[in-house]
GUKE-756138 format. One record per residue (C-alpha): z, x, y. Coordinates in steps of 0.5 Angstrom, whole numbers, plus 500, padded with zeros to 3 digits. Layout:
ZXY/...
END
This chain:
430787508/435789502/431791496/433798496/438798491/434798484/438795479/433794473/436795466/432798460/436796454/432790453/426794454/428799449/430794444/423790445/419797444/423801439/427796435/423790435/415791435/413795429/412802433/411806426/405802425/402803431/404810432/401812425/394810428/389817429/390816436/397817436/400820430/399827432/402826439/408821439/414819435/418812437/423816441/418819445/418813450/425815452/422821456/417817460/421811461/427815464/422819469/419812471/426809472/428815477/421815480/423807481/430808483/429814488/422813491/419807490/425802491/427806498/420805500/419798499/423796505/417799509/412796504/415789507/416790514/412793517/407794511/400796512/397796519/389795520/387799526/379798525/374803525/369806520/372811516/380810516/381802518/388802514/394806516/400805511/407807512/409814512/413813506/408811502/404818501/410821498/411814493/403815491/403822490/410822486/407817481/400820480/403827479/408824474/402822470/405814471/399812475/391811474/391816468/393811463/386808464/383814461/383811454/378817451/384822453/387826447/394824447/394818451/400813451/399807448/398801452/405798450/408804453/405803459/407796460/415797461/412803466/408798470/414792470/419797472/414799478/413792480/420791480/421796485/416795490/410789488/406792494/406799493/404799485/397796487/394802490/394805483/393799478/386797481/384804481/386804473/382797472/376800476/376806471/376802465/369799467/366806469/369809463/366804458/359802461/357807466/352813464/355820463/353823469/356817473/363818469/363825470/362824478/367819479/372819474/376825474/378824481/380817480/384818474/388824478/389819484/385823489/380817490/382810489/378804486/377796487/374790484/369787489/369780487/371775491/367772497/368768503/363762500/364763493/372764491/373763484/366760483/364767481/356765480/356763487/356771490/351772495/352780496/345783494/343789491/335792492/332797488/330803491/325809489/331812485/332809478/339806478/340807486/340800490/341798497/347793498/348788503/354783503/361781504/367781500/374778502/381779499/380786496/386789494/387796496/380795500/382801504/388805505/390813507/393815501/386817497/380820501/375816498/375809495/370807490/368800490/366796484/361791487/358784484/351783487/345780485/338782485/333778489/330776483/336774480/338768475/342763478/350763476/353768473/348771469/344774475/350778477/350786476/356791477/355797482/359803484/359803491/363809494/366808501/364815502/358818499/359822492/354828492/351830485/356836485/362831486/363833493/364827498/359826503/357822509/360815510/357809506/356804511/362800508/366797513/373794513/373788518/380785517/386785513/389779511/396777513/399775507/406771505/408777501/406784498/405786505/405793503/398792499/392792503/388786502/382786506/375783508/369788507/362788509/357792506/351795509/352792516/348798518/343797513/345804510/350802504/348804497/351804490/349806483/348800478/353801472/349801465/342798465/339795470/337787470/332784465/328778467/333777473/339777468/345782469/351785465/355785471/360779469/361782462/363789465/367786470/371782465/373788461/377790468/379782469/382782462/386788463/388786470/390779468/395782463/397787468/398781473/403778468/407784468/407785475/410778475/415780470/417786474/419781480/423776475/427782472/429785479/430778482/435776476/439783476/440782484/442775482/447777477/450783481/451778487/454773482/459778479/462780486/462773490/468769490/468762492/472756489/477755483/474754476/473747474/478748468/483750473/482746480/489748483/488756481/485761485/478762487/474766482/467770482/461765482/459767475/465763472/462757475/458753470/452751473/451759476/452761469/446756467/442759472/443766470/442765463/435761465/433767468/435772463/431767458/425767462/425775463/426776456/421771453/416773458/417780456/416779449/410775450/407781454/409787450/406783444/400782447/399790449/401791442/395787439/391790444/393797442/391795435/385792437/382799439/386804434/387800428/383804422/380797419/375794423/377787420/384788423/381791430/378784430/384780428/388783434/382783439/382775437/390775438/389779445/384774448/388768446/394771449/392774455/391767459/398765457/401772459/397771466/399764467/405762464/409769466/406768473/408761474/415762471/416768476/416763482/421758478/425764476/426768483/427761486/433760481/435767483/435765491/439759489/445763485/446767492/447760496/445761503/445768503/439767498/435765504/437771508/431777508/437782507/437780500/432782495/430775492/427772498/422778499/421777491/419770492/414771497/411777493/411774486/407768489/400771489/400772481/399765480/393766484/390773483/385774477/383767477/388762479/392759473/388753472/382757471/387761466/388754463/381752462/380759459/385758454/384750452/376751452/373758451/379761447/380755443/373754441/371761440/368764433/368756431/376756432/378760427/382765431/386759434/387757427/390764425/394764432/397757430/398759423/403765425/408761428/408756422/408762417/414765421/418758421/417757414/419764411/424766416/429761416/436763417/443758416/446762422/440759426/439753423/439749429/434753433/430753427/430745427/428745434/423750433/420746427/420739431/417743437/412746433/410739430/409736437/405742439/400740433/400733435/398736442/392740439/390734435/390730441/386735445/381735440/380728440/379728448/374733447/370728444/372722447/374724454/374731456/376730463/383729460/383736457/382738464/388734467/393736462/390743461/396747465/401743461/398744455/398752456/405752458/407748451/403753448/407759451/413755450/412755443/410763442/415765446/420761442/418764436/418771439/425770441/428767435/425773431/428778436/435774435/434775427/434782428/439782433/444778429/442783423/444789428/450786430/452785423/451793421/454796427/460791428/464788434/467794436/460798437/458800444/452796443/455789440/455786447/447787448/446784441/451778443/447777449/440777446/442772441/445767446/439768450/434766445/438760443/438758450/431759451/430755444/435749446/433749453/426751455/422750449/424742449/419742455/413741449/416734448/415732455/408734455/406731448/410724451/405725457/399726453/400720449/401716455/394719458/396717465/390718469/392716476/391723479/383722477/383714479/386714485/382713491/382720496/384716502/390713498/392721498/394720505/
END
């Protein structure tokens, strides 16, 4: 398995974060103005790059094979490869792990600076990165919802990485239907303390030997809970009990019953867990207890869920990048066949062949478009927390909420397609496990399934996000694309603006068709939901890429053709043009299909699928 050569590049990352996004606006907020300037991100990125290159990427060989080993037993059910210990400790000690989730810390970094760090870590080892990212998500829920006593008891050792964290949501009988959870929590004589009984499955980092304790956030219902999601509570359930003074106590009857044998990310321990097999598992309710059978668990868990959905897109982004750079490296070295324009000439490197160049530029355009979408969303999320004006915070929170399902679903869908194209670039060698794209394809497939499958994201985007606050945020989201196309016209990009104008007109027709269906035939909204999410993603990514191209052209004109950065900006412009002229036209296909509104998939008898 040759994913040991870390080829990741940082130039486009630094362009996006330092040159393109309005970082002065963000860093002038009270949370950051006394701590950071724009160039300060370089130090974090450079340290992270070295950790990825020298520690995480070499450890990834063992992350894929042998991966994590299940040994059973109550107190230590999973053993990780020895190299994981150094990788985990190095990341945590460098401050590049769960520390990011402490959003009350003085001098905390903006989340938009965390995004490239996570992206690069995932590109180095998609499996290992999970051990600190789930902890960070669990910390978010505790920090924003738990009592001061519980925060002080659990958070310091979770932030340091001494303890890990999980999200105990999925159950064998419930899957994505969270309201069907059967795990129960029974009140005890101690206020806030509950006895826990139930099973969970697909729990990422559910047990491992990198942390001395695992703090599970468990969704459960009281005996008198209302049916569905309204009856759900969220509890802190440690693997080992945590005493009032913060010391670690006895085993808390949390049993790992098996490790999932997965298609990819073998270095991530995904477990099924049993709580209270010996009737001796306890957990602390987060926030106030249920009232009249109604709990606050779903709202609390969605704080972590939204964070993890955005992170999942970023993990997918890391795989897109690593696969692309591996394919590019191979295509620049592999010699095969003469050029089409010189059929009797010598054999050339395959990067000189037309279709290989198309596949490479497709991957590069997907990588940069998805990165622009992700980083913009993290930037909005930061401003939703840190802008001084409440109205501005609300606006950026709305924009974040609208874009999270796009970040999760579109980027993860494109990761599968883009890594497949990397495999294709390598030809037969792409199918050999010795080369990185094979493992990256296996690893990245999970991202379209995690944190709510991508159809759930499409339902969220086309229903809840479209209609929230009477549809006003969605109108504003569409309007910012319209404003850009109306005010940023540049003759040098006349063809690209014309394509975007046509696509935007088609997209508005998609939106009006959807609204008509919502009244007349809502089942069609379900049938086309995924395609409509992709159309929205292409529109926003096309706008962001064109915006980047305008900036790149300006920089190129200022610096001149002989500047060392000229090739970067030329590549930026060409990549944006490719995305707009070759990917964005997918919007027209969706509209054409919606106009026909074919219902074969609904109408066909089940027996006819055979």
